[in-house]
N, C-alpha and C positions, 0 to 999 in steps of 0.2 A: 670228440674235436666237434666243433660246434661247426656249421654250416653259417655262412653267409645269406640273408633271401637280399634276390636282388631286384626282387617287386616286378620281374620280369614271367607272361604266362608262357607255358610253352606251344613253341610253334603248333596248329594246325594241322593235321596229314590231310591237308585238302587234295593232295595227286593221289593216297592209296584211295580214298572214296569215289572219287571221279571215278579211278583205275575200276574198281568195284560196280559201279553204277554203269560203265561200258561193258563191261561183262556181261553182267543181268541185263541187256538188253541184245547184246549179241547175241545171247540164250535165248532171249523170246523171241527176235528174230526168224533165227533157224527152227527154233520149233513152229511157227507162225507160218515159216513156208516149208519147213519138213510135211507136217499132218496134209496140208492138202495134198502135197506133190503126190505121198504114201498113198489116200484114199483114193487119187485120179488113177494113182497107177492099180488099184485091185480092180478100181471098176472096169479097166477095159477091159477083165475077162472075165469079172462075176460081175452079175445081175443086179440091177440095185432093186430087193421087191418093193420098192417106193419111193417118193417122191418129197419133198417138201410141199411144194403145192397140195400133192393127193390128203398129206396129213393136214395140212389147212382148211382142204375143203371136209373134210371131217369133223373136225374143231369147232367150225362153223356148222353145222348142223348139229351135233350134240348140244352148241352152247343156245342152239333158237331152237330146242326141245325136240326136234327130230330125231331116229334112229339114223345111224349115220348109215347113207345109201349109197355108195364109191363103187363102182365098178372098177377092176382094174387086175386085169391075167397079162404074166409075160409071154410073150411068144417072139422066137429065134426070127433075124431078120431073113431066112432064106424061107420063113414059112409065112410072109405078109407079102400079101400082092405089089408086085413092081410098078402096077400102074398108081398103088397109093402114095409110093417111096418118090413120081415122081413127079407126082400130083400136088405132092407137100411144098417141093423145090417149087416147082412153078407158081405158087401161089404166095410162098411164105419169102424163097431165095433162093432165085436163079441164079446168082454168082456163087452157090454153094461151094459147087467143083475146086474152086481156083481161090475163094479166098481165104486168108487166113485167121477167120473168126470177125474181123469187121469191114460191111461194104463200103466204103470210105464213100463212094459214089450217093450211094441211097441217105447217107447219114447228112449229105450237103443239101440234097433235096427237101428230105422231109426237115430240119432247119430254117430252108427258105418256104417252105407249106406256111410251118409255125408260127413264124414271123408275120406273113399277110391273113392269116388264118386264123377262127379261135379255137377250131377244128384241132383237136393235138395229131399226128401222123407219127407213129413208131419207127423205127429202121432195124430192128435187132434181125438178125440170122441166127437162121437154124442153131447154128455153136450158141450163138448169145441165150438163147431160148430155153436150148438143152441143159446151160448151167442154171440158168435163171429155176427151171421149172426142180431139176432135181436138188437144188443146195438150199436157195433163197425163198423169196416173199417179195410179193406182189407191193406195187409204190414206184414213188418218181425220186426217193433223196438220196443224194449223193453218196452218201455209205453204201449203197445197195448197187449204185450203178461201181461202184470203183471195183467190187468185191463182183461185181458180174464179170464186168472186165479182166480183173484178174484168172478165178477160173477159167473163163472163154479162153486165154493162152493157154492156159493148161492143158484144155484139152485137144488146142487145136498142138501143140507140141506133144503129146504124150497120146493121143489117142487118133486112130486110123479117120478116116473121113466117113468111112462103110459104118463104124461104129460109136459115132456122132449121130448116125442117122437113125438107127436100130436104135437107139438109148430115145430120139427125141421122138418115134414113132410106137413107142411104149408107154413113153409119159406127157405124151400131147394129149389135153382135154375137146375129145370132138363129138360132147353134146354135156347135158345139164350131168356131172358127177361122173362120166361114161369118159374112162381114160385110158387110153394106147388104142394099138387097131384090134385087138383081138376082142377087147370089150364093144367095143365100135362097131364091128363087121357084125357080133354073133347078138347084141342091143339093138341095131338099131335096122339093118339090112336081114337077118336074122341067117346068117351063112359065115363060114369058116374067112379070116385074116387074108389066106391065098385065094381067094373065089374070088375076090371083091373085083368087079368089072369097072372101065373106065370111068364110066359114067357116076358109077356110086363113088369111088374114088376122089374123082373131079368133086361130088358132092360136100361129101368129109372134108376136102381141103378147105372149102367153099365157109365154112362155117368156124373156120381157126380164130380168125378175130372175134366171137363174142358165141365160143360156145356153149352160154347160159342163157342166148335169146334167142341162136339161130338153129333152124331143127332139119338136119339132113335125107329122116325119114320123111319128112313134111315139109319140104322145099317152098320158101315163100318164091315167086316173082324175082324177089332181089338174088335167093341163095340159085336160084335159077340160071338167071344172066349169070350171075360172079362161077359157078360151074360150066357155063358156054364158054367162059374167056379161060379158065384154067384149063379146059380140053387144049384149046387151040397154041395156047403157050405152051403144052406138054407135046403137040404136035409140034411146034417150032422145036424145045430144048433136041431134040430127035428122040422124042418116047423115051421107049425102058433102055434104050441103046444108052442113055444117059448115064445110065448107071455101073457100065463097063468103064467108064472113068473114074468112078471113088475109089 
């Protein structure tokens, strides 16, 4: 029996194709959200052996023909001088105990300053810096800032404040290639991290904006002035009693 060809093409199955694309995008979104969440959950209890910033610094040194000279050894929060914990809060993020990862007042002040001046002032909180140091790279791209914002929210939702501060104190760069409280105490002041004095802690916090150019061990007049300001702020915040609220 002969079939008559009508000349009409079979209808394309656009709905089924769109459904497959939708399911693929949904799975991709789920993985993109689930994977960082699982990593953050694990790092709530597991101490990170390194960070993206430490690896980047090692790569810079190797690419420049130098042997990697990065100093970093983890130390638990209860073995770090409470003076250092309060000093970095006083210097970097005085609203740290209260905000949810972002200091909106500091952001507004930075925007106003940057609109009037050629120098750029940042407003990153300790939570933001922890997310950036641990997972991301330096720079000011919108992509990096977006990833940083998402990771910061994840930190604030999944980690207690004390854990965020503990990881920050272990990853922050306190000198050229000197990362974390333990390496800073041992290499700069030849002591253990739990024995850092208020003055030593204030000096370390004072070089955080430029650890490659400022030296806490041989402080310039600028660093000494900043350290005096940090110590005054530490007193206004209540000293080590501040840590009771974390």
